[in-house]
Structures are given as structure tokens and as C-alpha cells.
PDB file with SEQRES, HELIX, SHEET and CRYST1 records, atoms N, CA, C and O in Angstrom:
SEQRES   1 A   80  UNK UNK UNK UNK UNK UNK UNK UNK UNK UNK UNK UNK UNK          
SEQRES   2 A   80  UNK UNK UNK UNK UNK UNK UNK UNK UNK UNK UNK UNK UNK          
SEQRES   3 A   80  UNK UNK UNK UNK UNK UNK UNK UNK UNK UNK UNK UNK UNK          
SEQRES   4 A   80  UNK UNK UNK UNK UNK UNK UNK UNK UNK UNK UNK UNK UNK          
SEQRES   5 A   80  UNK UNK UNK UNK UNK UNK UNK UNK UNK UNK UNK UNK UNK          
SEQRES   6 A   80  UNK UNK UNK UNK UNK UNK UNK UNK UNK UNK UNK UNK UNK          
SEQRES   7 A   80  UNK UNK                                                      
HELIX    1 AA1 UNK A   12  UNK A   25  1                                  14    
HELIX    2 AA2 UNK A   29  UNK A   59  1                                  31    
HELIX    3 AA3 UNK A   74  UNK A   77  1                                   4    
CRYST1    1.000    1.000    1.000  90.00  90.00  90.00 P 1           1          
ATOM      1  N   UNK A   1      35.397  84.292 137.594  1.00  0.00           N  
ATOM      2  CA  UNK A   1      36.619  83.624 137.990  1.00  0.00           C  
ATOM      3  C   UNK A   1      36.956  84.040 139.426  1.00  0.00           C  
ATOM      4  O   UNK A   1      36.959  85.224 139.764  1.00  0.00           O  
ATOM      5  N   UNK A   2      37.231  83.059 140.236  1.00  0.00           N  
ATOM      6  CA  UNK A   2      37.598  83.323 141.619  1.00  0.00           C  
ATOM      7  C   UNK A   2      39.059  83.766 141.650  1.00  0.00           C  
ATOM      8  O   UNK A   2      39.898  83.199 140.951  1.00  0.00           O  
ATOM      9  N   UNK A   3      39.359  84.777 142.461  1.00  0.00           N  
ATOM     10  CA  UNK A   3      40.727  85.294 142.543  1.00  0.00           C  
ATOM     11  C   UNK A   3      41.243  85.213 143.963  1.00  0.00           C  
ATOM     12  O   UNK A   3      40.484  85.006 144.910  1.00  0.00           O  
ATOM     13  N   UNK A   4      42.534  85.378 144.091  1.00  0.00           N  
ATOM     14  CA  UNK A   4      43.175  85.393 145.407  1.00  0.00           C  
ATOM     15  C   UNK A   4      44.287  86.432 145.379  1.00  0.00           C  
ATOM     16  O   UNK A   4      45.041  86.518 144.410  1.00  0.00           O  
ATOM     17  N   UNK A   5      44.384  87.207 146.425  1.00  0.00           N  
ATOM     18  CA  UNK A   5      45.456  88.191 146.536  1.00  0.00           C  
ATOM     19  C   UNK A   5      46.777  87.511 146.815  1.00  0.00           C  
ATOM     20  O   UNK A   5      46.833  86.528 147.554  1.00  0.00           O  
ATOM     21  N   UNK A   6      47.855  88.037 146.217  1.00  0.00           N  
ATOM     22  CA  UNK A   6      49.190  87.486 146.395  1.00  0.00           C  
ATOM     23  C   UNK A   6      50.118  88.659 146.687  1.00  0.00           C  
ATOM     24  O   UNK A   6      50.017  89.715 146.063  1.00  0.00           O  
ATOM     25  N   UNK A   7      51.027  88.460 147.643  1.00  0.00           N  
ATOM     26  CA  UNK A   7      52.007  89.488 147.955  1.00  0.00           C  
ATOM     27  C   UNK A   7      53.388  88.957 147.610  1.00  0.00           C  
ATOM     28  O   UNK A   7      53.744  87.843 147.992  1.00  0.00           O  
ATOM     29  N   UNK A   8      54.170  89.760 146.882  1.00  0.00           N  
ATOM     30  CA  UNK A   8      55.540  89.364 146.571  1.00  0.00           C  
ATOM     31  C   UNK A   8      56.407  90.606 146.466  1.00  0.00           C  
ATOM     32  O   UNK A   8      55.901  91.718 146.318  1.00  0.00           O  
ATOM     33  N   UNK A   9      57.700  90.411 146.542  1.00  0.00           N  
ATOM     34  CA  UNK A   9      58.647  91.519 146.502  1.00  0.00           C  
ATOM     35  C   UNK A   9      59.256  91.629 145.098  1.00  0.00           C  
ATOM     36  O   UNK A   9      59.588  90.628 144.463  1.00  0.00           O  
ATOM     37  N   UNK A  10      59.388  92.865 144.640  1.00  0.00           N  
ATOM     38  CA  UNK A  10      59.953  93.148 143.330  1.00  0.00           C  
ATOM     39  C   UNK A  10      60.969  94.294 143.512  1.00  0.00           C  
ATOM     40  O   UNK A  10      60.702  95.245 144.246  1.00  0.00           O  
ATOM     41  N   UNK A  11      62.115  94.201 142.855  1.00  0.00           N  
ATOM     42  CA  UNK A  11      63.054  95.327 142.932  1.00  0.00           C  
ATOM     43  C   UNK A  11      62.384  96.628 142.467  1.00  0.00           C  
ATOM     44  O   UNK A  11      61.614  96.628 141.507  1.00  0.00           O  
ATOM     45  N   UNK A  12      62.689  97.740 143.164  1.00  0.00           N  
ATOM     46  CA  UNK A  12      62.036  99.019 142.863  1.00  0.00           C  
ATOM     47  C   UNK A  12      62.220  99.436 141.411  1.00  0.00           C  
ATOM     48  O   UNK A  12      61.275  99.909 140.780  1.00  0.00           O  
ATOM     49  N   UNK A  13      63.413  99.269 140.878  1.00  0.00           N  
ATOM     50  CA  UNK A  13      63.676  99.674 139.497  1.00  0.00           C  
ATOM     51  C   UNK A  13      62.806  98.877 138.529  1.00  0.00           C  
ATOM     52  O   UNK A  13      62.279  99.431 137.564  1.00  0.00           O  
ATOM     53  N   UNK A  14      62.655  97.576 138.784  1.00  0.00           N  
ATOM     54  CA  UNK A  14      61.819  96.744 137.921  1.00  0.00           C  
ATOM     55  C   UNK A  14      60.369  97.182 137.998  1.00  0.00           C  
ATOM     56  O   UNK A  14      59.693  97.286 136.974  1.00  0.00           O  
ATOM     57  N   UNK A  15      59.891  97.437 139.196  1.00  0.00           N  
ATOM     58  CA  UNK A  15      58.500  97.864 139.376  1.00  0.00           C  
ATOM     59  C   UNK A  15      58.252  99.185 138.653  1.00  0.00           C  
ATOM     60  O   UNK A  15      57.206  99.355 138.027  1.00  0.00           O  
ATOM     61  N   UNK A  16      59.191 100.116 138.729  1.00  0.00           N  
ATOM     62  CA  UNK A  16      59.033 101.397 138.047  1.00  0.00           C  
ATOM     63  C   UNK A  16      58.935 101.178 136.531  1.00  0.00           C  
ATOM     64  O   UNK A  16      58.117 101.805 135.857  1.00  0.00           O  
ATOM     65  N   UNK A  17      59.762 100.299 136.017  1.00  0.00           N  
ATOM     66  CA  UNK A  17      59.724 100.004 134.581  1.00  0.00           C  
ATOM     67  C   UNK A  17      58.406  99.338 134.192  1.00  0.00           C  
ATOM     68  O   UNK A  17      57.821  99.684 133.166  1.00  0.00           O  
ATOM     69  N   UNK A  18      57.936  98.392 134.993  1.00  0.00           N  
ATOM     70  CA  UNK A  18      56.675  97.695 134.706  1.00  0.00           C  
ATOM     71  C   UNK A  18      55.496  98.658 134.763  1.00  0.00           C  
ATOM     72  O   UNK A  18      54.561  98.542 133.971  1.00  0.00           O  
ATOM     73  N   UNK A  19      55.536  99.607 135.693  1.00  0.00           N  
ATOM     74  CA  UNK A  19      54.458 100.614 135.755  1.00  0.00           C  
ATOM     75  C   UNK A  19      54.422 101.456 134.483  1.00  0.00           C  
ATOM     76  O   UNK A  19      53.347 101.774 133.975  1.00  0.00           O  
ATOM     77  N   UNK A  20      55.601 101.817 133.969  1.00  0.00           N  
ATOM     78  CA  UNK A  20      55.661 102.581 132.719  1.00  0.00           C  
ATOM     79  C   UNK A  20      55.085 101.771 131.564  1.00  0.00           C  
ATOM     80  O   UNK A  20      54.341 102.297 130.735  1.00  0.00           O  
ATOM     81  N   UNK A  21      55.436 100.484 131.517  1.00  0.00           N  
ATOM     82  CA  UNK A  21      54.919  99.608 130.461  1.00  0.00           C  
ATOM     83  C   UNK A  21      53.397  99.516 130.552  1.00  0.00           C  
ATOM     84  O   UNK A  21      52.703  99.552 129.536  1.00  0.00           O  
ATOM     85  N   UNK A  22      52.891  99.398 131.764  1.00  0.00           N  
ATOM     86  CA  UNK A  22      51.441  99.303 131.972  1.00  0.00           C  
ATOM     87  C   UNK A  22      50.742 100.565 131.465  1.00  0.00           C  
ATOM     88  O   UNK A  22      49.709 100.489 130.801  1.00  0.00           O  
ATOM     89  N   UNK A  23      51.314 101.719 131.784  1.00  0.00           N  
ATOM     90  CA  UNK A  23      50.721 102.980 131.323  1.00  0.00           C  
ATOM     91  C   UNK A  23      50.742 103.052 129.809  1.00  0.00           C  
ATOM     92  O   UNK A  23      49.754 103.446 129.189  1.00  0.00           O  
ATOM     93  N   UNK A  24      51.873 102.670 129.206  1.00  0.00           N  
ATOM     94  CA  UNK A  24      51.990 102.704 127.737  1.00  0.00           C  
ATOM     95  C   UNK A  24      50.974 101.799 127.064  1.00  0.00           C  
ATOM     96  O   UNK A  24      50.467 102.116 125.989  1.00  0.00           O  
ATOM     97  N   UNK A  25      50.679 100.673 127.697  1.00  0.00           N  
ATOM     98  CA  UNK A  25      49.727  99.718 127.125  1.00  0.00           C  
ATOM     99  C   UNK A  25      48.293  99.991 127.546  1.00  0.00           C  
ATOM    100  O   UNK A  25      47.364  99.339 127.069  1.00  0.00           O  
ATOM    101  N   UNK A  26      48.114 100.960 128.444  1.00  0.00           N  
ATOM    102  CA  UNK A  26      46.772 101.289 128.908  1.00  0.00           C  
ATOM    103  C   UNK A  26      46.162 100.199 129.752  1.00  0.00           C  
ATOM    104  O   UNK A  26      44.967  99.918 129.655  1.00  0.00           O  
ATOM    105  N   UNK A  27      46.986  99.581 130.585  1.00  0.00           N  
ATOM    106  CA  UNK A  27      46.514  98.481 131.440  1.00  0.00           C  
ATOM    107  C   UNK A  27      47.111  98.656 132.827  1.00  0.00           C  
ATOM    108  O   UNK A  27      47.706  99.691 133.126  1.00  0.00           O  
ATOM    109  N   UNK A  28      46.953  97.658 133.662  1.00  0.00           N  
ATOM    110  CA  UNK A  28      47.463  97.726 135.030  1.00  0.00           C  
ATOM    111  C   UNK A  28      48.629  96.756 135.229  1.00  0.00           C  
ATOM    112  O   UNK A  28      48.848  95.846 134.429  1.00  0.00           O  
ATOM    113  N   UNK A  29      49.362  96.975 136.309  1.00  0.00           N  
ATOM    114  CA  UNK A  29      50.441  96.038 136.653  1.00  0.00           C  
ATOM    115  C   UNK A  29      49.856  94.661 136.914  1.00  0.00           C  
ATOM    116  O   UNK A  29      50.442  93.655 136.514  1.00  0.00           O  
ATOM    117  N   UNK A  30      48.720  94.602 137.572  1.00  0.00           N  
ATOM    118  CA  UNK A  30      48.069  93.321 137.846  1.00  0.00           C  
ATOM    119  C   UNK A  30      47.759  92.581 136.549  1.00  0.00           C  
ATOM    120  O   UNK A  30      48.000  91.378 136.449  1.00  0.00           O  
ATOM    121  N   UNK A  31      47.225  93.294 135.553  1.00  0.00           N  
ATOM    122  CA  UNK A  31      46.900  92.668 134.274  1.00  0.00           C  
ATOM    123  C   UNK A  31      48.161  92.147 133.585  1.00  0.00           C  
ATOM    124  O   UNK A  31      48.142  91.077 132.977  1.00  0.00           O  
ATOM    125  N   UNK A  32      49.253  92.903 133.680  1.00  0.00           N  
ATOM    126  CA  UNK A  32      50.511  92.448 133.076  1.00  0.00           C  
ATOM    127  C   UNK A  32      51.041  91.187 133.762  1.00  0.00           C  
ATOM    128  O   UNK A  32      51.548  90.279 133.104  1.00  0.00           O  
ATOM    129  N   UNK A  33      50.917  91.141 135.084  1.00  0.00           N  
ATOM    130  CA  UNK A  33      51.377  89.965 135.831  1.00  0.00           C  
ATOM    131  C   UNK A  33      50.516  88.758 135.462  1.00  0.00           C  
ATOM    132  O   UNK A  33      51.042  87.668 135.236  1.00  0.00           O  
ATOM    133  N   UNK A  34      49.213  88.944 135.401  1.00  0.00           N  
ATOM    134  CA  UNK A  34      48.311  87.843 135.037  1.00  0.00           C  
ATOM    135  C   UNK A  34      48.623  87.343 133.616  1.00  0.00           C  
ATOM    136  O   UNK A  34      48.645  86.137 133.371  1.00  0.00           O  
ATOM    137  N   UNK A  35      48.864  88.274 132.685  1.00  0.00           N  
ATOM    138  CA  UNK A  35      49.194  87.904 131.309  1.00  0.00           C  
ATOM    139  C   UNK A  35      50.496  87.089 131.264  1.00  0.00           C  
ATOM    140  O   UNK A  35      50.585  86.081 130.563  1.00  0.00           O  
ATOM    141  N   UNK A  36      51.495  87.540 132.018  1.00  0.00           N  
ATOM    142  CA  UNK A  36      52.779  86.833 132.025  1.00  0.00           C  
ATOM    143  C   UNK A  36      52.656  85.447 132.650  1.00  0.00           C  
ATOM    144  O   UNK A  36      53.217  84.481 132.133  1.00  0.00           O  
ATOM    145  N   UNK A  37      51.935  85.346 133.745  1.00  0.00           N  
ATOM    146  CA  UNK A  37      51.768  84.054 134.403  1.00  0.00           C  
ATOM    147  C   UNK A  37      50.961  83.087 133.542  1.00  0.00           C  
ATOM    148  O   UNK A  37      51.248  81.891 133.499  1.00  0.00           O  
ATOM    149  N   UNK A  38      49.949  83.617 132.856  1.00  0.00           N  
ATOM    150  CA  UNK A  38      49.143  82.778 131.958  1.00  0.00           C  
ATOM    151  C   UNK A  38      50.008  82.239 130.827  1.00  0.00           C  
ATOM    152  O   UNK A  38      49.939  81.058 130.488  1.00  0.00           O  
ATOM    153  N   UNK A  39      50.826  83.119 130.246  1.00  0.00           N  
ATOM    154  CA  UNK A  39      51.711  82.702 129.152  1.00  0.00           C  
ATOM    155  C   UNK A  39      52.706  81.655 129.643  1.00  0.00           C  
ATOM    156  O   UNK A  39      52.982  80.681 128.943  1.00  0.00           O  
ATOM    157  N   UNK A  40      53.238  81.853 130.835  1.00  0.00           N  
ATOM    158  CA  UNK A  40      54.173  80.889 131.418  1.00  0.00           C  
ATOM    159  C   UNK A  40      53.520  79.536 131.621  1.00  0.00           C  
ATOM    160  O   UNK A  40      54.094  78.508 131.263  1.00  0.00           O  
ATOM    161  N   UNK A  41      52.322  79.526 132.194  1.00  0.00           N  
ATOM    162  CA  UNK A  41      51.623  78.276 132.466  1.00  0.00           C  
ATOM    163  C   UNK A  41      51.229  77.568 131.184  1.00  0.00           C  
ATOM    164  O   UNK A  41      51.362  76.347 131.095  1.00  0.00           O  
ATOM    165  N   UNK A  42      50.751  78.295 130.193  1.00  0.00           N  
ATOM    166  CA  UNK A  42      50.327  77.647 128.948  1.00  0.00           C  
ATOM    167  C   UNK A  42      51.536  77.195 128.125  1.00  0.00           C  
ATOM    168  O   UNK A  42      51.430  76.263 127.329  1.00  0.00           O  
ATOM    169  N   UNK A  43      52.673  77.846 128.313  1.00  0.00           N  
ATOM    170  CA  UNK A  43      53.886  77.415 127.620  1.00  0.00           C  
ATOM    171  C   UNK A  43      54.278  76.016 127.998  1.00  0.00           C  
ATOM    172  O   UNK A  43      54.694  75.238 127.141  1.00  0.00           O  
ATOM    173  N   UNK A  44      54.156  75.676 129.260  1.00  0.00           N  
ATOM    174  CA  UNK A  44      54.478  74.328 129.718  1.00  0.00           C  
ATOM    175  C   UNK A  44      53.503  73.313 129.139  1.00  0.00           C  
ATOM    176  O   UNK A  44      53.904  72.210 128.768  1.00  0.00           O  
ATOM    177  N   UNK A  45      52.238  73.671 129.060  1.00  0.00           N  
ATOM    178  CA  UNK A  45      51.240  72.764 128.479  1.00  0.00           C  
ATOM    179  C   UNK A  45      51.520  72.520 127.006  1.00  0.00           C  
ATOM    180  O   UNK A  45      51.408  71.392 126.526  1.00  0.00           O  
ATOM    181  N   UNK A  46      51.882  73.571 126.293  1.00  0.00           N  
ATOM    182  CA  UNK A  46      52.188  73.429 124.879  1.00  0.00           C  
ATOM    183  C   UNK A  46      53.428  72.566 124.683  1.00  0.00           C  
ATOM    184  O   UNK A  46      53.477  71.738 123.774  1.00  0.00           O  
ATOM    185  N   UNK A  47      54.425  72.760 125.535  1.00  0.00           N  
ATOM    186  CA  UNK A  47      55.645  71.956 125.449  1.00  0.00           C  
ATOM    187  C   UNK A  47      55.341  70.488 125.711  1.00  0.00           C  
ATOM    188  O   UNK A  47      55.804  69.613 124.980  1.00  0.00           O  
ATOM    189  N   UNK A  48      54.566  70.221 126.748  1.00  0.00           N  
ATOM    190  CA  UNK A  48      54.222  68.840 127.092  1.00  0.00           C  
ATOM    191  C   UNK A  48      53.439  68.169 125.961  1.00  0.00           C  
ATOM    192  O   UNK A  48      53.674  67.003 125.648  1.00  0.00           O  
ATOM    193  N   UNK A  49      52.507  68.909 125.350  1.00  0.00           N  
ATOM    194  CA  UNK A  49      51.720  68.344 124.241  1.00  0.00           C  
ATOM    195  C   UNK A  49      52.614  68.050 123.045  1.00  0.00           C  
ATOM    196  O   UNK A  49      52.481  67.004 122.411  1.00  0.00           O  
ATOM    197  N   UNK A  50      53.523  68.967 122.735  1.00  0.00           N  
ATOM    198  CA  UNK A  50      54.453  68.740 121.606  1.00  0.00           C  
ATOM    199  C   UNK A  50      55.359  67.556 121.883  1.00  0.00           C  
ATOM    200  O   UNK A  50      55.640  66.766 120.982  1.00  0.00           O  
ATOM    201  N   UNK A  51      55.817  67.425 123.112  1.00  0.00           N  
ATOM    202  CA  UNK A  51      56.682  66.306 123.494  1.00  0.00           C  
ATOM    203  C   UNK A  51      55.945  64.978 123.305  1.00  0.00           C  
ATOM    204  O   UNK A  51      56.516  64.021 122.783  1.00  0.00           O  
ATOM    205  N   UNK A  52      54.685  64.919 123.728  1.00  0.00           N  
ATOM    206  CA  UNK A  52      53.903  63.690 123.591  1.00  0.00           C  
ATOM    207  C   UNK A  52      53.706  63.335 122.115  1.00  0.00           C  
ATOM    208  O   UNK A  52      53.804  62.168 121.736  1.00  0.00           O  
ATOM    209  N   UNK A  53      53.427  64.354 121.279  1.00  0.00           N  
ATOM    210  CA  UNK A  53      53.256  64.099 119.839  1.00  0.00           C  
ATOM    211  C   UNK A  53      54.536  63.545 119.232  1.00  0.00           C  
ATOM    212  O   UNK A  53      54.489  62.602 118.442  1.00  0.00           O  
ATOM    213  N   UNK A  54      55.674  64.117 119.589  1.00  0.00           N  
ATOM    214  CA  UNK A  54      56.947  63.658 119.022  1.00  0.00           C  
ATOM    215  C   UNK A  54      57.309  62.259 119.493  1.00  0.00           C  
ATOM    216  O   UNK A  54      57.815  61.451 118.713  1.00  0.00           O  
ATOM    217  N   UNK A  55      57.051  61.965 120.777  1.00  0.00           N  
ATOM    218  CA  UNK A  55      57.314  60.619 121.279  1.00  0.00           C  
ATOM    219  C   UNK A  55      56.460  59.581 120.549  1.00  0.00           C  
ATOM    220  O   UNK A  55      56.937  58.497 120.213  1.00  0.00           O  
ATOM    221  N   UNK A  56      55.190  59.924 120.307  1.00  0.00           N  
ATOM    222  CA  UNK A  56      54.305  59.012 119.583  1.00  0.00           C  
ATOM    223  C   UNK A  56      54.798  58.793 118.160  1.00  0.00           C  
ATOM    224  O   UNK A  56      54.752  57.670 117.658  1.00  0.00           O  
ATOM    225  N   UNK A  57      55.274  59.857 117.500  1.00  0.00           N  
ATOM    226  CA  UNK A  57      55.808  59.724 116.150  1.00  0.00           C  
ATOM    227  C   UNK A  57      57.051  58.825 116.137  1.00  0.00           C  
ATOM    228  O   UNK A  57      57.203  57.979 115.256  1.00  0.00           O  
ATOM    229  N   UNK A  58      57.916  59.014 117.103  1.00  0.00           N  
ATOM    230  CA  UNK A  58      59.133  58.198 117.158  1.00  0.00           C  
ATOM    231  C   UNK A  58      58.812  56.727 117.379  1.00  0.00           C  
ATOM    232  O   UNK A  58      59.430  55.851 116.774  1.00  0.00           O  
ATOM    233  N   UNK A  59      57.839  56.458 118.253  1.00  0.00           N  
ATOM    234  CA  UNK A  59      57.476  55.074 118.552  1.00  0.00           C  
ATOM    235  C   UNK A  59      56.788  54.394 117.373  1.00  0.00           C  
ATOM    236  O   UNK A  59      56.884  53.177 117.217  1.00  0.00           O  
ATOM    237  N   UNK A  60      56.098  55.169 116.547  1.00  0.00           N  
ATOM    238  CA  UNK A  60      55.399  54.568 115.408  1.00  0.00           C  
ATOM    239  C   UNK A  60      56.196  54.692 114.119  1.00  0.00           C  
ATOM    240  O   UNK A  60      55.672  54.381 113.050  1.00  0.00           O  
ATOM    241  N   UNK A  61      57.419  55.127 114.185  1.00  0.00           N  
ATOM    242  CA  UNK A  61      58.238  55.358 113.006  1.00  0.00           C  
ATOM    243  C   UNK A  61      58.571  54.084 112.262  1.00  0.00           C  
ATOM    244  O   UNK A  61      58.513  52.985 112.814  1.00  0.00           O  
ATOM    245  N   UNK A  62      58.925  54.250 110.989  1.00  0.00           N  
ATOM    246  CA  UNK A  62      59.273  53.118 110.141  1.00  0.00           C  
ATOM    247  C   UNK A  62      60.732  52.734 110.392  1.00  0.00           C  
ATOM    248  O   UNK A  62      61.585  53.571 110.687  1.00  0.00           O  
ATOM    249  N   UNK A  63      60.973  51.451 110.263  1.00  0.00           N  
ATOM    250  CA  UNK A  63      62.339  50.960 110.395  1.00  0.00           C  
ATOM    251  C   UNK A  63      63.101  51.262 109.116  1.00  0.00           C  
ATOM    252  O   UNK A  63      62.531  51.190 108.028  1.00  0.00           O  
ATOM    253  N   UNK A  64      64.361  51.592 109.229  1.00  0.00           N  
ATOM    254  CA  UNK A  64      65.164  51.900 108.053  1.00  0.00           C  
ATOM    255  C   UNK A  64      65.772  50.655 107.435  1.00  0.00           C  
ATOM    256  O   UNK A  64      66.194  50.677 106.279  1.00  0.00           O  
ATOM    257  N   UNK A  65      65.818  49.588 108.180  1.00  0.00           N  
ATOM    258  CA  UNK A  65      66.325  48.314 107.660  1.00  0.00           C  
ATOM    259  C   UNK A  65      65.661  47.179 108.431  1.00  0.00           C  
ATOM    260  O   UNK A  65      65.117  47.385 109.516  1.00  0.00           O  
ATOM    261  N   UNK A  66      65.712  45.982 107.858  1.00  0.00           N  
ATOM    262  CA  UNK A  66      65.118  44.823 108.505  1.00  0.00           C  
ATOM    263  C   UNK A  66      65.956  44.417 109.706  1.00  0.00           C  
ATOM    264  O   UNK A  66      67.145  44.724 109.792  1.00  0.00           O  
ATOM    265  N   UNK A  67      65.315  43.730 110.618  1.00  0.00           N  
ATOM    266  CA  UNK A  67      66.038  43.247 111.794  1.00  0.00           C  
ATOM    267  C   UNK A  67      67.153  42.305 111.361  1.00  0.00           C  
ATOM    268  O   UNK A  67      66.918  41.389 110.572  1.00  0.00           O  
ATOM    269  N   UNK A  68      68.332  42.515 111.854  1.00  0.00           N  
ATOM    270  CA  UNK A  68      69.458  41.662 111.538  1.00  0.00           C  
ATOM    271  C   UNK A  68      70.189  42.066 110.280  1.00  0.00           C  
ATOM    272  O   UNK A  68      71.292  41.581 110.031  1.00  0.00           O  
ATOM    273  N   UNK A  69      69.603  42.945 109.475  1.00  0.00           N  
ATOM    274  CA  UNK A  69      70.250  43.372 108.232  1.00  0.00           C  
ATOM    275  C   UNK A  69      71.446  44.260 108.572  1.00  0.00           C  
ATOM    276  O   UNK A  69      71.341  45.162 109.403  1.00  0.00           O  
ATOM    277  N   UNK A  70      72.571  44.000 107.929  1.00  0.00           N  
ATOM    278  CA  UNK A  70      73.775  44.780 108.196  1.00  0.00           C  
ATOM    279  C   UNK A  70      73.729  46.096 107.438  1.00  0.00           C  
ATOM    280  O   UNK A  70      73.075  46.216 106.402  1.00  0.00           O  
ATOM    281  N   UNK A  71      74.425  47.059 107.967  1.00  0.00           N  
ATOM    282  CA  UNK A  71      74.552  48.334 107.267  1.00  0.00           C  
ATOM    283  C   UNK A  71      75.444  48.156 106.048  1.00  0.00           C  
ATOM    284  O   UNK A  71      76.379  47.357 106.091  1.00  0.00           O  
ATOM    285  N   UNK A  72      75.183  48.869 104.974  1.00  0.00           N  
ATOM    286  CA  UNK A  72      76.040  48.756 103.787  1.00  0.00           C  
ATOM    287  C   UNK A  72      77.450  49.262 104.095  1.00  0.00           C  
ATOM    288  O   UNK A  72      77.633  50.108 104.970  1.00  0.00           O  
ATOM    289  N   UNK A  73      78.426  48.748 103.386  1.00  0.00           N  
ATOM    290  CA  UNK A  73      79.796  49.171 103.560  1.00  0.00           C  
ATOM    291  C   UNK A  73      79.974  50.557 102.903  1.00  0.00           C  
ATOM    292  O   UNK A  73      79.253  50.911 101.971  1.00  0.00           O  
ATOM    293  N   UNK A  74      80.913  51.297 103.392  1.00  0.00           N  
ATOM    294  CA  UNK A  74      81.160  52.648 102.899  1.00  0.00           C  
ATOM    295  C   UNK A  74      81.490  52.631 101.402  1.00  0.00           C  
ATOM    296  O   UNK A  74      81.042  53.493 100.645  1.00  0.00           O  
ATOM    297  N   UNK A  75      82.263  51.656 101.001  1.00  0.00           N  
ATOM    298  CA  UNK A  75      82.657  51.565  99.595  1.00  0.00           C  
ATOM    299  C   UNK A  75      81.451  51.386  98.675  1.00  0.00           C  
ATOM    300  O   UNK A  75      81.444  51.876  97.545  1.00  0.00           O  
ATOM    301  N   UNK A  76      80.436  50.684  99.164  1.00  0.00           N  
ATOM    302  CA  UNK A  76      79.247  50.461  98.354  1.00  0.00           C  
ATOM    303  C   UNK A  76      78.406  51.730  98.218  1.00  0.00           C  
ATOM    304  O   UNK A  76      77.663  51.886  97.250  1.00  0.00           O  
ATOM    305  N   UNK A  77      78.523  52.612  99.169  1.00  0.00           N  
ATOM    306  CA  UNK A  77      77.733  53.845  99.137  1.00  0.00           C  
ATOM    307  C   UNK A  77      78.418  54.944  98.325  1.00  0.00           C  
ATOM    308  O   UNK A  77      77.747  55.791  97.737  1.00  0.00           O  
ATOM    309  N   UNK A  78      79.756  54.933  98.293  1.00  0.00           N  
ATOM    310  CA  UNK A  78      80.505  56.012  97.652  1.00  0.00           C  
ATOM    311  C   UNK A  78      81.434  55.452  96.578  1.00  0.00           C  
ATOM    312  O   UNK A  78      82.312  54.639  96.863  1.00  0.00           O  
ATOM    313  N   UNK A  79      81.229  55.895  95.349  1.00  0.00           N  
ATOM    314  CA  UNK A  79      82.125  55.506  94.268  1.00  0.00           C  
ATOM    315  C   UNK A  79      83.429  56.284  94.403  1.00  0.00           C  
ATOM    316  O   UNK A  79      83.425  57.500  94.594  1.00  0.00           O  
ATOM    317  N   UNK A  80      84.532  55.572  94.302  1.00  0.00           N  
ATOM    318  CA  UNK A  80      85.826  56.237  94.399  1.00  0.00           C  
ATOM    319  C   UNK A  80      86.706  55.819  93.285  1.00  0.00           C  
ATOM    320  O   UNK A  80      87.846  56.274  93.195  1.00  0.00           O  
TER     321      UNK A  80                                                      
END                                                                             
């Protein structure tokens, strides 16, 4: 996999915390950043795929009544 160096600024307190997390997990800060960015990028893909599936389901859904058919009156639905 081809890589590219990136420079960015992080608050010192956050970086100190991330370094501790990396040590606890036995990994590097770079690996944690790559893992987080990968999760972020794939989250959008999963959302988009789910959205497309739901839109397709809605478009192919069954009609609840015939065209032009009126809704039943409340009295007909509920005995009082």
C-alpha cells in the first residue's frame, strides 16, 4: 500500500492521552489514527449502502389501499 506523510496539529493533552492508549494497546499513534480514519471512511460507505437499500424498499413497497379509495371513518374502526 502506498502511503503519504501528513502533518496536523493536536492539543498536547489529547496527544498525551492517545500515546497512553497506544502503549496500553501495544500499538503506535499512527496505527490508531489509521484505524480511526478507516472506521470513519467505512462508516459513510455503510450508511450510504443502508440508505440505498431502504430507498429501494420504500419505492417497491405495497400500497395500503387502492388508488382513489377513501380512508375508513373513525367510527368504523373503533366500536363505541
